[in-house]
Backbone of each chain as ProteinMPNN parsed JSONL, in Angstrom:
{"seq_chain_A": "MLFFRSEERVRTWCSASGYPTRPVVTMRQLWELARDWYATRLQPDSRRPKPDEMRAIFGRIGLTGDFWDPQADAFGA", "coords_chain_A": {"N_chain_A": [[6.659, 4.616, -8.151], [8.744, 2.037, -7.77], [10.172, -0.937, -8.822], [13.483, -2.268, -9.106], [16.71, -4.014, -10.004], [18.759, -3.242, -8.846], [20.586, -0.955, -7.092], [22.303, 0.567, -8.916], [21.451, -0.139, -11.334], [19.146, 1.93, -10.492], [19.883, 4.124, -11.07], [20.903, 4.26, -13.641], [18.874, 4.124, -15.146], [17.469, 6.65, -13.805], [18.875, 8.734, -14.881], [19.097, 8.218, -17.389], [16.318, 8.677, -17.917], [16.11, 11.665, -17.478], [15.321, 11.934, -14.766], [15.433, 12.897, -11.213], [17.573, 11.242, -9.397], [16.829, 9.443, -6.14], [16.197, 8.869, -2.649], [17.338, 5.439, -2.246], [15.5, 2.72, -1.316], [15.385, -0.491, 0.426], [14.636, -4.111, 0.382], [13.941, -5.137, 2.584], [12.894, -2.865, 3.989], [10.832, -2.134, 2.747], [9.278, -4.241, 2.885], [8.363, -3.491, 5.533], [7.654, -1.021, 5.572], [5.202, -1.655, 3.68], [3.419, -3.232, 5.325], [3.398, -1.958, 7.575], [1.856, 0.404, 6.747], [-0.38, -0.962, 5.691], [-1.464, -2.995, 7.049], [-4.018, -2.966, 8.4], [-5.942, -2.431, 6.533], [-8.081, -3.787, 5.599], [-9.907, -3.972, 7.514], [-12.85, -2.532, 9.617], [-11.901, -0.525, 11.173], [-9.729, 1.116, 10.053], [-7.888, 3.517, 8.878], [-6.223, 5.846, 6.386], [-3.243, 7.281, 7.532], [-2.491, 9.62, 9.009], [-0.239, 12.996, 8.485], [1.596, 13.105, 10.849], [1.459, 10.618, 11.712], [2.586, 9.063, 9.491], [5.042, 10.252, 9.391], [5.98, 9.221, 11.66], [5.531, 6.358, 11.0], [7.651, 6.51, 8.943], [10.085, 6.908, 9.729], [10.419, 4.95, 11.885], [11.385, 2.956, 10.301], [13.53, 3.96, 8.931], [13.584, 5.701, 7.346], [13.813, 8.782, 6.607], [13.801, 12.641, 6.503], [13.641, 15.531, 4.325], [12.447, 14.12, 1.976], [11.115, 12.427, 2.568], [9.022, 13.526, 4.047], [5.896, 14.559, 4.833], [4.798, 16.533, 4.704], [6.632, 18.717, 3.995], [8.243, 21.854, 3.585], [10.138, 21.621, 1.341], [9.4, 20.651, -0.914], [6.867, 21.392, -1.356], [3.361, 21.467, -0.359]], "CA_chain_A": [[7.098, 3.442, -7.095], [9.333, 0.571, -8.868], [11.717, -2.284, -8.144], [14.945, -2.379, -9.597], [17.602, -4.776, -9.892], [20.134, -3.073, -7.863], [20.874, 0.714, -7.263], [22.957, 1.178, -9.994], [19.981, 0.541, -11.999], [18.149, 3.068, -10.52], [20.896, 5.452, -11.426], [21.32, 4.478, -14.837], [17.308, 4.689, -15.2], [17.035, 7.719, -13.486], [19.992, 9.351, -16.016], [18.438, 7.804, -19.067], [14.689, 9.532, -18.114], [16.022, 12.913, -16.802], [14.936, 12.423, -13.309], [16.717, 12.89, -10.124], [17.693, 9.847, -8.15], [16.373, 9.631, -4.687], [16.788, 7.596, -1.486], [16.949, 4.27, -2.304], [15.018, 1.789, 0.137], [15.665, -1.916, 0.637], [13.355, -4.747, 0.125], [13.674, -5.055, 3.728], [12.288, -1.887, 4.352], [9.8, -1.893, 2.138], [7.877, -4.863, 3.454], [7.953, -3.52, 6.886], [6.719, 0.127, 5.209], [4.064, -2.117, 3.48], [3.389, -3.963, 6.521], [2.933, -0.759, 8.48], [1.096, 0.809, 5.924], [-1.443, -1.921, 5.158], [-2.153, -4.231, 7.975], [-5.256, -3.153, 9.05], [-6.254, -1.75, 5.263], [-9.178, -4.252, 5.512], [-10.475, -3.753, 8.597], [-13.481, -1.484, 9.571], [-11.352, 0.981, 12.141], [-8.789, 1.05, 9.121], [-7.82, 4.709, 7.642], [-4.905, 6.224, 5.939], [-2.19, 7.74, 8.311], [-2.206, 11.192, 9.571], [1.027, 13.092, 8.666], [2.752, 12.618, 11.767], [1.837, 9.076, 11.497], [3.342, 8.686, 8.479], [6.314, 10.273, 9.686], [6.741, 8.202, 12.773], [5.695, 5.088, 10.406], [8.805, 6.259, 7.882], [11.047, 7.252, 10.709], [10.936, 3.796, 12.364], [12.319, 2.224, 9.42], [14.77, 4.893, 8.557], [13.191, 6.948, 5.644], [13.992, 10.619, 7.212], [14.587, 13.798, 5.633], [12.54, 16.188, 3.612], [11.935, 13.657, 0.928], [9.881, 11.39, 3.178], [7.959, 14.327, 4.916], [4.408, 14.817, 3.999], [4.353, 18.28, 4.773], [8.191, 19.246, 3.885], [8.202, 23.137, 2.541], [10.835, 21.884, 0.552], [8.786, 19.798, -1.811], [5.448, 21.78, -1.322], [2.216, 20.847, 0.519]], "C_chain_A": [[7.513, 2.318, -7.82], [9.994, -0.203, -8.163], [12.618, -2.145, -9.346], [15.934, -3.299, -9.025], [18.411, -4.739, -8.5], [20.078, -1.282, -7.852], [21.071, 1.471, -8.733], [22.209, 1.127, -11.276], [19.205, 1.6, -11.981], [19.162, 4.239, -11.181], [21.02, 5.4, -12.791], [19.622, 4.629, -15.602], [16.839, 6.025, -15.046], [17.85, 8.862, -14.598], [19.0, 9.11, -17.441], [16.961, 8.684, -19.276], [15.01, 11.026, -17.715], [15.374, 13.286, -15.236], [16.009, 12.406, -12.468], [16.516, 11.543, -9.436], [17.534, 10.093, -6.748], [16.474, 8.69, -4.149], [16.311, 5.851, -1.87], [16.977, 3.214, -1.389], [14.893, 0.526, -0.533], [14.424, -2.539, 0.56], [12.922, -5.119, 1.92], [12.625, -3.869, 4.213], [11.336, -1.441, 4.0], [8.638, -2.599, 2.553], [7.352, -4.401, 4.692], [7.201, -2.092, 6.394], [4.998, -0.544, 4.682], [3.087, -2.816, 4.183], [2.911, -2.667, 7.526], [1.757, 0.077, 8.106], [-0.642, 0.06, 6.293], [-1.718, -2.991, 5.879], [-3.439, -4.128, 8.175], [-5.905, -2.519, 7.79], [-7.711, -2.456, 5.407], [-10.288, -4.463, 6.347], [-11.3, -2.653, 8.679], [-12.698, -0.231, 9.994], [-9.979, 1.283, 11.276], [-8.811, 2.732, 8.552], [-6.62, 5.235, 7.762], [-4.298, 7.409, 7.183], [-2.668, 9.205, 8.45], [-0.831, 11.851, 9.095], [2.069, 13.012, 9.417], [2.598, 11.512, 12.082], [2.708, 8.71, 10.434], [4.814, 9.122, 8.861], [6.897, 9.246, 10.61], [6.648, 6.872, 11.95], [7.252, 5.049, 9.555], [9.969, 6.502, 8.858], [11.316, 5.877, 11.581], [11.262, 2.919, 11.526], [13.189, 2.487, 8.584], [14.81, 5.629, 7.436], [13.053, 7.944, 6.756], [14.198, 11.623, 6.23], [13.221, 14.203, 4.972], [11.738, 15.512, 2.535], [10.745, 12.764, 1.482], [8.605, 12.346, 3.836], [7.14, 14.723, 4.173], [4.054, 16.104, 3.981], [5.733, 19.286, 4.488], [7.909, 20.558, 3.243], [8.847, 22.579, 1.514], [10.291, 21.486, -1.094], [7.02, 20.628, -2.105], [4.422, 21.132, -0.664], [1.544, 19.984, -0.092]], "O_chain_A": [[6.702, 1.655, -8.465], [10.327, -0.084, -6.984], [12.212, -1.898, -10.482], [16.07, -3.431, -7.809], [18.642, -5.534, -7.59], [19.484, -0.597, -8.685], [20.487, 2.351, -9.365], [22.232, 2.009, -12.134], [18.672, 2.165, -12.936], [18.711, 5.203, -11.799], [21.262, 6.483, -13.323], [19.449, 5.314, -16.61], [16.045, 6.571, -15.812], [17.195, 9.809, -15.033], [18.41, 9.877, -18.201], [16.549, 9.194, -20.319], [13.985, 11.7, -17.615], [15.069, 14.362, -14.721], [17.163, 12.061, -12.722], [15.486, 10.989, -9.054], [18.17, 11.01, -6.229], [16.775, 7.63, -4.696], [15.216, 5.3, -1.755], [17.962, 2.787, -0.786], [14.462, 0.349, -1.673], [13.345, -1.95, 0.621], [11.778, -5.309, 2.332], [11.586, -4.162, 4.805], [10.778, -0.504, 4.569], [7.488, -2.17, 2.652], [6.214, -4.69, 5.062], [6.058, -1.981, 6.839], [3.922, -0.122, 5.105], [1.973, -3.004, 3.697], [1.867, -2.771, 8.17], [0.86, 0.413, 8.88], [-1.625, 0.476, 6.905], [-2.232, -3.965, 5.33], [-4.108, -5.161, 8.148], [-6.765, -1.773, 8.258], [-8.637, -1.649, 5.33], [-11.359, -4.988, 6.04], [-10.926, -1.667, 8.044], [-12.753, 0.849, 9.406], [-9.068, 1.748, 11.961], [-9.742, 3.103, 7.838], [-5.948, 5.233, 8.794], [-5.035, 8.3, 7.605], [-3.379, 9.655, 7.551], [0.04, 11.029, 9.377], [3.227, 12.883, 9.019], [3.483, 11.049, 12.8], [3.632, 7.94, 10.692], [5.733, 8.336, 8.63], [7.932, 8.597, 10.458], [7.625, 6.138, 12.097], [7.932, 4.028, 9.452], [11.012, 6.054, 8.383], [12.472, 5.721, 11.976], [11.497, 1.831, 12.052], [13.651, 1.753, 7.709], [15.743, 6.063, 6.76], [12.239, 7.85, 7.675], [14.77, 11.376, 5.169], [12.141, 13.613, 4.983], [10.668, 15.965, 2.126], [9.691, 12.494, 0.907], [7.47, 11.925, 4.058], [7.345, 15.184, 3.051], [3.156, 16.648, 3.338], [5.745, 20.48, 4.784], [7.249, 20.437, 2.211], [8.305, 22.884, 0.452], [10.718, 21.948, -2.152], [6.239, 20.31, -3.002], [4.723, 19.98, -0.353], [0.612, 19.413, 0.475]]}, "seq_chain_B": "MDLDLRVKLAIYEHFAAVGRRPGADDVAARAGVSAPEVREAFGRLRAQRVLVLEADGVTIRMAPPFSGVPTPHRVTAGDVSYFANCAWDALGIPAALHRPAIVRSRCEQSHEPLELTVSDRGAEPSDWVFHCLVPAARWWDDIVFT", "coords_chain_B": {"N_chain_B": [[-22.76, 1.133, 11.629], [-21.707, 3.487, 9.511], [-22.502, 4.529, 5.84], [-20.673, 5.356, 4.52], [-18.363, 4.058, 5.539], [-19.345, 1.261, 5.044], [-19.728, 1.129, 2.452], [-16.919, 1.244, 1.766], [-15.656, -1.169, 3.332], [-17.095, -2.912, 1.589], [-15.594, -2.447, -0.96], [-13.414, -3.038, -0.269], [-13.724, -5.798, 0.104], [-14.79, -7.215, -2.148], [-12.544, -6.947, -3.611], [-10.862, -8.247, -2.427], [-11.672, -10.839, -2.617], [-12.171, -11.481, -4.933], [-10.19, -9.853, -6.771], [-10.451, -8.317, -8.553], [-11.744, -5.059, -9.779], [-14.669, -3.903, -7.973], [-17.953, -2.957, -9.432], [-20.552, -0.363, -8.804], [-22.786, -1.4, -8.841], [-22.353, -4.166, -8.02], [-20.935, -3.297, -5.369], [-23.017, -2.169, -3.997], [-24.68, -4.376, -3.83], [-23.518, -6.023, -2.147], [-23.115, -4.457, 0.114], [-25.823, -3.915, 1.014], [-26.947, -1.388, 0.381], [-28.562, 1.195, -2.155], [-27.66, 1.673, -5.541], [-27.353, 4.622, -6.202], [-26.619, 5.74, -3.615], [-24.504, 4.516, -3.592], [-22.863, 5.428, -5.591], [-22.597, 8.438, -4.621], [-21.381, 7.922, -2.411], [-18.858, 6.975, -3.222], [-17.782, 9.353, -4.189], [-17.112, 10.765, -1.708], [-15.246, 9.061, -0.7], [-13.524, 9.294, -2.391], [-12.52, 11.998, -1.863], [-11.848, 11.569, 0.447], [-9.134, 10.41, 0.064], [-9.245, 7.859, 0.371], [-10.295, 6.038, -2.021], [-9.518, 6.282, -5.549], [-10.914, 7.349, -8.445], [-11.795, 6.726, -12.04], [-11.815, 9.052, -14.579], [-14.918, 9.004, -15.274], [-16.049, 9.172, -12.817], [-17.269, 7.338, -11.212], [-15.999, 4.337, -11.862], [-13.816, 2.201, -10.362], [-10.453, 2.997, -10.144], [-8.358, 3.038, -8.544], [-7.764, 0.98, -5.144], [-6.229, 1.253, -2.572], [-4.276, -1.183, -1.581], [-5.177, -2.187, -3.628], [-5.318, -2.358, -7.433], [-7.438, -1.173, -9.963], [-7.256, -1.949, -12.686], [-4.798, -3.352, -15.301], [-1.525, -3.677, -14.133], [2.042, -3.685, -14.316], [2.812, -5.019, -11.845], [2.291, -7.796, -9.969], [0.493, -9.88, -8.245], [0.017, -13.175, -6.453], [-2.011, -14.79, -4.235], [-2.855, -17.953, -3.238], [-5.765, -18.835, -5.015], [-6.043, -16.729, -6.151], [-5.605, -13.921, -8.329], [-3.978, -10.747, -8.156], [-3.948, -7.546, -8.927], [-1.767, -4.639, -8.378], [-0.917, -1.357, -7.383], [1.793, -0.214, -7.949], [5.385, -0.88, -6.887], [5.634, -0.838, -3.965], [2.889, -1.025, -3.187], [2.432, -3.794, -4.284], [3.602, -5.382, -2.342], [1.963, -4.263, -0.591], [-0.449, -5.676, -0.543], [-0.411, -8.885, -0.279], [0.357, -7.923, 2.679], [-1.957, -6.407, 3.481], [-3.902, -8.851, 3.254], [-3.016, -10.75, 4.66], [-1.831, -12.942, 4.242], [0.108, -15.577, 2.67], [2.113, -15.047, -0.212], [2.886, -14.722, -3.809], [4.869, -12.428, -5.216], [4.896, -10.762, -8.179], [6.966, -9.324, -10.697], [9.018, -6.41, -12.242], [12.56, -5.285, -12.882], [12.516, -1.862, -13.488], [14.282, -0.933, -14.931], [16.12, -2.994, -16.29], [13.927, -4.628, -17.072], [14.255, -7.127, -16.044], [12.594, -10.22, -14.948], [11.056, -9.921, -11.89], [10.515, -12.394, -8.816], [9.153, -12.723, -5.963], [8.44, -14.372, -2.927], [6.318, -13.88, -0.19], [5.713, -14.642, 3.229], [4.268, -15.704, 5.969], [6.151, -15.09, 7.725], [7.085, -12.638, 6.703], [8.336, -10.918, 3.675], [10.788, -12.827, 1.57], [14.532, -12.699, 2.019], [15.917, -10.106, 0.222], [17.989, -8.59, -2.574], [17.14, -6.843, -4.015], [15.461, -3.357, -4.958], [13.776, -0.681, -4.049], [12.498, 2.86, -5.197], [11.316, 5.595, -5.287], [10.373, 8.119, -6.941], [9.049, 10.707, -6.444], [8.322, 12.792, -4.239], [7.19, 12.744, -0.433], [5.441, 14.598, 0.073], [4.352, 15.501, -2.537], [2.838, 13.498, -3.259], [0.119, 13.141, -3.896], [-0.341, 14.912, -6.046], [-0.556, 13.953, -8.484], [-1.464, 10.808, -8.588], [-1.411, 8.515, -9.739], [0.573, 8.892, -11.466], [2.491, 8.64, -9.293]], "CA_chain_B": [[-21.911, 1.089, 10.833], [-22.799, 4.023, 8.406], [-22.852, 4.261, 4.98], [-19.154, 5.237, 3.663], [-17.691, 2.633, 6.028], [-20.225, 0.115, 4.587], [-19.263, 0.934, 0.939], [-15.446, 0.991, 1.752], [-15.404, -2.707, 3.496], [-17.48, -3.91, 0.304], [-15.186, -2.668, -1.922], [-12.011, -4.235, -0.114], [-13.885, -7.225, 0.532], [-15.001, -7.854, -3.31], [-11.055, -6.833, -4.191], [-9.728, -9.336, -1.763], [-12.177, -12.182, -2.902], [-12.037, -11.538, -6.604], [-8.973, -9.507, -7.455], [-10.569, -7.379, -9.415], [-12.225, -3.761, -9.069], [-16.01, -4.093, -8.326], [-18.691, -2.135, -10.11], [-21.403, 0.353, -8.245], [-24.048, -2.762, -8.552], [-21.648, -4.994, -7.073], [-20.539, -2.708, -3.984], [-24.466, -1.83, -3.585], [-25.571, -5.709, -3.673], [-22.567, -6.266, -0.956], [-23.348, -3.317, 1.134], [-27.093, -3.676, 0.891], [-27.215, 0.158, -0.032], [-28.457, 1.521, -3.034], [-26.321, 2.063, -6.188], [-27.349, 6.01, -6.286], [-25.943, 6.188, -2.675], [-22.835, 4.078, -3.619], [-21.834, 6.334, -6.152], [-22.09, 9.517, -3.436], [-20.612, 7.646, -1.07], [-17.918, 6.839, -3.894], [-17.097, 10.762, -4.297], [-16.972, 11.133, -0.536], [-14.137, 8.403, -0.236], [-12.183, 9.84, -3.368], [-12.252, 13.102, -1.043], [-10.824, 11.263, 1.528], [-7.98, 9.527, -0.258], [-9.391, 5.865, 0.146], [-10.367, 5.382, -3.664], [-8.971, 6.873, -6.716], [-11.877, 6.815, -9.461], [-11.738, 6.76, -13.085], [-12.478, 10.483, -14.856], [-16.393, 8.843, -15.357], [-16.383, 9.317, -11.317], [-18.043, 5.796, -10.912], [-15.171, 3.546, -12.036], [-12.536, 2.47, -9.405], [-8.969, 3.094, -10.38], [-7.425, 2.31, -7.172], [-8.345, 1.324, -3.715], [-4.986, 0.899, -2.508], [-3.066, -1.65, -2.523], [-5.422, -2.541, -4.943], [-5.287, -1.72, -8.661], [-8.637, -1.704, -10.577], [-6.718, -1.999, -14.165], [-3.866, -4.111, -15.004], [0.049, -2.98, -14.113], [3.008, -4.661, -14.133], [3.047, -5.653, -10.524], [0.93, -8.929, -9.97], [0.558, -10.849, -6.627], [-1.013, -14.173, -6.267], [-2.104, -15.582, -3.152], [-4.247, -18.884, -3.076], [-5.954, -19.05, -5.959], [-6.737, -15.159, -6.754], [-4.599, -13.031, -8.643], [-4.182, -8.956, -8.176], [-3.037, -5.977, -9.77], [-1.175, -3.902, -7.689], [-0.697, 0.007, -8.309], [2.711, 0.475, -7.291], [5.902, -1.694, -5.986], [5.124, -0.565, -2.518], [1.386, -1.763, -3.004], [2.66, -5.198, -4.554], [3.858, -6.069, -0.822], [0.887, -4.129, 0.204], [-1.288, -6.827, -0.881], [-0.667, -9.779, 1.045], [0.399, -7.22, 4.037], [-3.441, -6.249, 4.047], [-4.611, -9.867, 3.109], [-2.541, -11.646, 6.056], [-1.746, -14.345, 3.333], [1.239, -15.806, 1.885], [1.607, -14.723, -2.003], [3.816, -15.065, -4.628], [4.946, -10.732, -6.163], [5.541, -10.521, -9.868], [6.94, -7.697, -11.209], [10.411, -6.125, -12.98], [13.412, -4.211, -12.826], [11.648, -1.143, -14.482], [15.745, -0.562, -16.371], [16.747, -3.744, -17.45], [13.001, -5.626, -17.278], [14.43, -8.337, -15.581], [11.755, -10.478, -14.054], [10.738, -10.451, -9.935], [9.719, -13.016, -8.268], [9.069, -12.388, -4.468], [7.455, -14.631, -2.174], [6.02, -13.317, 1.154], [4.943, -15.706, 3.761], [3.393, -15.391, 7.171], [7.037, -14.234, 8.25], [7.337, -11.34, 5.89], [8.923, -10.936, 2.556], [11.928, -13.343, 1.521], [15.166, -11.742, 1.764], [16.087, -10.241, -1.304], [18.874, -7.604, -2.866], [16.563, -5.953, -5.192], [15.68, -2.038, -4.245], [12.758, 0.309, -4.31], [12.811, 3.599, -5.84], [10.337, 6.594, -5.135], [10.802, 9.549, -7.647], [8.257, 11.855, -6.033], [8.715, 13.095, -2.763], [6.188, 12.454, -0.226], [4.481, 15.843, -0.017], [3.762, 15.664, -3.709], [2.572, 12.302, -3.736], [-1.321, 13.095, -4.492], [-0.316, 15.769, -6.837], [-0.879, 12.724, -9.367], [-1.395, 9.684, -7.48], [-1.15, 7.838, -10.824], [1.957, 9.031, -11.62], [3.429, 8.81, -8.399]], "C_chain_B": [[-22.747, 2.357, 9.84], [-22.166, 3.849, 7.228], [-21.646, 4.435, 4.231], [-18.636, 4.407, 4.316], [-18.418, 1.471, 5.429], [-19.726, -0.226, 3.127], [-17.608, 0.554, 0.91], [-15.31, -0.477, 2.061], [-16.196, -3.367, 2.101], [-16.976, -3.755, -0.399], [-14.222, -3.202, -1.574], [-12.673, -5.412, -0.146], [-14.216, -8.291, -0.795], [-13.643, -7.636, -3.98], [-10.355, -8.211, -3.74], [-10.367, -10.483, -2.412], [-12.233, -12.421, -4.317], [-10.901, -11.375, -7.221], [-9.193, -8.622, -8.253], [-11.709, -6.12, -9.1], [-14.19, -4.581, -9.169], [-16.823, -2.625, -8.793], [-19.726, -1.2, -9.1], [-22.448, -0.674, -7.895], [-23.52, -3.627, -7.5], [-21.292, -4.912, -5.544], [-21.931, -2.618, -3.642], [-24.997, -3.393, -3.02], [-24.789, -6.133, -1.938], [-22.799, -5.683, 0.224], [-24.916, -3.324, 1.691], [-27.56, -2.262, 1.116], [-27.754, 0.422, -1.461], [-27.526, 1.749, -3.97], [-26.276, 3.711, -6.368], [-26.382, 5.866, -4.889], [-24.527, 5.638, -2.466], [-22.048, 4.914, -4.443], [-21.756, 7.808, -5.572], [-21.343, 8.95, -2.531], [-18.896, 7.646, -2.075], [-16.843, 8.271, -3.874], [-16.544, 11.24, -2.861], [-15.511, 10.617, -0.286], [-13.087, 8.601, -1.159], [-11.827, 11.262, -2.503], [-11.371, 13.012, 0.248], [-9.311, 10.615, 1.371], [-8.187, 8.297, -0.128], [-9.464, 5.351, -1.058], [-9.767, 6.866, -4.282], [-9.83, 6.388, -7.616], [-11.07, 7.582, -10.815], [-12.243, 8.241, -13.321], [-14.135, 10.48, -14.95], [-16.7, 9.252, -13.632], [-17.049, 7.908, -10.186], [-16.963, 4.625, -10.889], [-14.42, 3.783, -10.898], [-11.327, 2.574, -10.06], [-8.242, 2.333, -9.19], [-8.219, 2.427, -5.83], [-6.937, 0.662, -3.196], [-4.887, -0.02, -1.249], [-3.636, -2.111, -3.66], [-5.737, -2.105, -6.26], [-6.896, -2.13, -9.203], [-8.264, -1.89, -12.186], [-5.397, -2.751, -14.026], [-2.615, -3.165, -15.106], [0.73, -4.182, -14.219], [3.722, -5.448, -13.037], [1.804, -6.684, -10.453], [1.27, -9.684, -8.886], [-0.789, -11.785, -6.808], [-0.961, -14.731, -4.962], [-3.562, -16.458, -3.277], [-4.378, -18.827, -4.337], [-6.443, -17.579, -6.572], [-5.64, -14.449, -6.876], [-5.043, -11.344, -8.471], [-3.484, -8.207, -8.748], [-2.889, -4.825, -9.074], [-0.776, -2.537, -7.884], [0.631, 0.156, -8.279], [3.541, -1.229, -6.92], [5.385, -1.714, -4.597], [3.62, -1.824, -2.27], [1.68, -3.437, -3.109], [2.921, -5.83, -3.297], [2.717, -5.72, -0.048], [-0.031, -5.065, 0.37], [-1.566, -7.697, -0.087], [-0.268, -8.971, 2.537], [-1.135, -6.997, 4.503], [-4.331, -7.687, 4.057], [-4.257, -10.815, 4.294], [-2.596, -12.753, 5.587], [-0.61, -14.878, 2.731], [0.8, -15.62, 0.458], [3.093, -14.566, -2.157], [3.758, -13.303, -5.632], [5.508, -11.181, -7.122], [6.002, -9.222, -10.446], [8.349, -7.905, -11.978], [11.01, -5.277, -12.389], [12.71, -3.178, -13.902], [13.012, -0.623, -15.376], [15.843, -1.447, -17.07], [15.136, -4.751, -17.758], [13.298, -6.681, -16.957], [13.202, -8.964, -14.393], [12.185, -10.407, -12.199], [10.063, -10.756, -9.635], [9.887, -13.207, -6.54], [8.089, -13.604, -3.814], [7.405, -14.534, -0.864], [5.175, -14.238, 1.58], [4.43, -15.22, 5.192], [4.906, -14.847, 7.852], [7.679, -13.107, 7.284], [7.676, -12.303, 4.429], [10.086, -11.478, 2.728], [13.08, -12.374, 1.366], [15.712, -11.427, 0.362], [17.202, -8.657, -1.745], [18.41, -6.502, -3.613], [16.039, -4.521, -4.175], [14.308, -1.486, -5.013], [12.978, 1.674, -4.637], [11.351, 4.419, -5.877], [10.458, 7.618, -5.758], [10.03, 10.458, -6.882], [8.378, 11.825, -4.539], [7.182, 12.809, -2.134], [4.608, 13.445, -0.006], [3.857, 16.05, -1.276], [3.27, 14.551, -4.056], [0.948, 12.445, -4.32], [-1.345, 14.494, -5.71], [-1.076, 15.015, -8.143], [-0.801, 11.455, -8.887], [-1.055, 8.888, -8.746], [0.127, 7.341, -11.458], [2.72, 8.46, -10.546], [3.639, 7.17, -8.484]], "O_chain_B": [[-23.928, 2.316, 9.495], [-21.219, 3.063, 7.264], [-21.495, 3.692, 3.261], [-18.199, 3.573, 3.523], [-17.662, 0.5, 5.402], [-19.418, -1.328, 2.674], [-17.136, -0.289, 0.147], [-14.858, -1.159, 1.141], [-15.724, -4.412, 1.654], [-17.216, -4.599, -1.262], [-13.794, -4.021, -2.388], [-11.92, -6.294, -0.559], [-14.084, -9.515, -0.798], [-13.566, -8.211, -5.065], [-9.616, -8.974, -4.362], [-9.536, -11.275, -2.856], [-12.34, -13.554, -4.786], [-10.422, -12.195, -8.004], [-8.245, -8.028, -8.766], [-12.504, -6.29, -8.175], [-14.715, -5.356, -9.969], [-16.41, -1.488, -8.565], [-19.416, -1.725, -8.03], [-22.912, -0.765, -6.759], [-24.022, -3.821, -6.393], [-21.286, -5.819, -4.712], [-22.054, -3.236, -2.584], [-25.608, -3.534, -1.961], [-25.384, -6.433, -0.902], [-22.71, -6.29, 1.291], [-25.174, -2.756, 2.752], [-28.442, -1.986, 1.929], [-27.213, -0.408, -2.192], [-26.424, 2.059, -3.516], [-25.178, 4.17, -6.68], [-25.186, 5.89, -5.182], [-23.671, 5.981, -1.651], [-20.864, 5.17, -4.227], [-20.827, 8.476, -6.026], [-20.607, 9.653, -1.839], [-17.921, 8.253, -1.631], [-15.633, 8.313, -3.651], [-15.606, 12.036, -2.827], [-14.645, 11.352, 0.188], [-11.935, 8.227, -0.939], [-10.635, 11.565, -2.562], [-10.618, 13.788, 0.838], [-8.525, 10.379, 2.288], [-7.309, 7.522, -0.51], [-8.841, 4.325, -1.333], [-9.62, 7.988, -3.797], [-9.801, 5.175, -7.826], [-10.227, 8.48, -10.83], [-12.988, 8.74, -12.477], [-14.758, 11.529, -14.785], [-17.833, 9.679, -13.408], [-17.178, 7.708, -8.978], [-17.003, 3.906, -9.89], [-14.223, 4.882, -10.379], [-11.424, 1.724, -10.946], [-7.716, 1.221, -9.135], [-8.954, 3.327, -5.424], [-6.684, -0.5, -3.514], [-5.308, 0.288, -0.134], [-2.956, -2.439, -4.632], [-6.646, -1.275, -6.226], [-7.449, -3.189, -8.904], [-9.251, -1.975, -12.916], [-4.857, -2.856, -12.926], [-2.538, -2.184, -15.845], [0.294, -5.333, -14.225], [4.707, -6.183, -13.098], [0.644, -6.448, -10.792], [2.421, -10.087, -8.715], [-1.955, -11.519, -7.101], [0.119, -15.154, -4.55], [-4.732, -16.084, -3.365], [-3.353, -18.765, -5.017], [-7.256, -17.538, -7.496], [-4.81, -14.255, -5.987], [-6.166, -10.866, -8.629], [-2.297, -8.39, -9.018], [-3.787, -3.983, -9.099], [-0.05, -2.514, -8.878], [0.759, 1.207, -8.907], [2.964, -2.302, -6.746], [4.717, -2.664, -4.19], [3.425, -2.844, -1.608], [1.282, -4.235, -2.26], [2.405, -6.939, -3.161], [2.329, -6.399, 0.903], [-0.44, -5.282, 1.511], [-2.516, -7.686, 0.696], [-0.671, -9.537, 3.553], [-1.533, -7.309, 5.626], [-5.347, -7.739, 4.75], [-5.097, -11.548, 4.817], [-3.219, -13.655, 6.148], [-0.407, -14.067, 1.828], [-0.302, -15.858, -0.037], [4.038, -14.397, -1.386], [2.901, -13.025, -6.471], [6.496, -11.913, -7.081], [5.301, -8.219, -10.582], [8.822, -8.995, -12.301], [10.513, -4.528, -11.548], [12.38, -3.577, -15.018], [12.835, 0.024, -16.408], [15.759, -1.308, -18.29], [15.206, -5.585, -18.661], [12.647, -7.555, -17.528], [12.932, -8.428, -13.318], [13.19, -10.722, -11.561], [8.95, -10.237, -9.708], [10.807, -13.867, -6.057], [6.953, -13.702, -4.278], [8.33, -15.028, -0.218], [4.224, -14.703, 0.952], [4.224, -14.008, 5.25], [4.674, -13.979, 8.694], [8.888, -12.882, 7.317], [7.499, -13.479, 4.114], [10.75, -11.09, 3.688], [12.888, -11.335, 0.734], [15.923, -12.284, -0.497], [17.009, -7.663, -1.045], [19.03, -5.464, -3.844], [16.158, -4.527, -2.95], [13.904, -1.747, -6.147], [14.122, 1.876, -4.23], [10.372, 3.924, -6.435], [10.779, 8.482, -4.942], [10.829, 11.348, -6.593], [8.517, 10.82, -3.842], [6.185, 12.666, -2.842], [3.404, 13.192, 0.045], [2.836, 16.737, -1.278], [3.171, 14.406, -5.275], [0.669, 11.726, -5.28], [-2.417, 14.935, -6.123], [-2.063, 15.505, -8.689], [0.365, 11.066, -8.827], [0.104, 8.515, -8.568], [0.592, 6.254, -11.802], [3.664, 7.744, -10.879], [4.493, 6.62, -7.79]]}, "name": "protein", "num_of_chains": 2, "seq": "MLFFRSEERVRTWCSASGYPTRPVVTMRQLWELARDWYATRLQPDSRRPKPDEMRAIFGRIGLTGDFWDPQADAFGAMDLDLRVKLAIYEHFAAVGRRPGADDVAARAGVSAPEVREAFGRLRAQRVLVLEADGVTIRMAPPFSGVPTPHRVTAGDVSYFANCAWDALGIPAALHRPAIVRSRCEQSHEPLELTVSDRGAEPSDWVFHCLVPAARWWDDIVFT"}
């Protein structure tokens, strides 16, 4: 889970490394993801999201499809 | 409050206060329990994916978003500096602390430095991007690589 200066840099890095290029996430989306995931992490009632809650968090910020599905058969459980 | 919760909160309080991982003795003192109880709790918290431990089973590698080891992703909030496990967690640290912070990292391809300000209104606008190589269903196959 890495930062890149641009989508072109992602493509260059993936190509050079032999990795597939995955969906690119904007910094605005990443901030929303970090906030939704971690805002309560230091509180007593905090817990990791369950799969359906993960899907809801990702979906709210536009991260959809099998790649972001924590139980997608396409990628194994 | 049950033992595992006291241990978890003590771990996070330590990370938040000093920016470094606590040892079992630090956690025991902060939580008011014995070191053997802490080590047993570490194992249960690992099973719940709350912690990632080193191979010795007692040293904390990750208490997300905090990293117990140096990484390219650094976060400074006030006079405390932290290491994050990844780009996501670099923004997760100010989100968890609810404090303004400076995130410093780099472009993985060009190594161009990134410096991003996070205020109480969130991360400043930026045209940098985030890329995750591993699908969500596989993150915990090898969470350190992820």
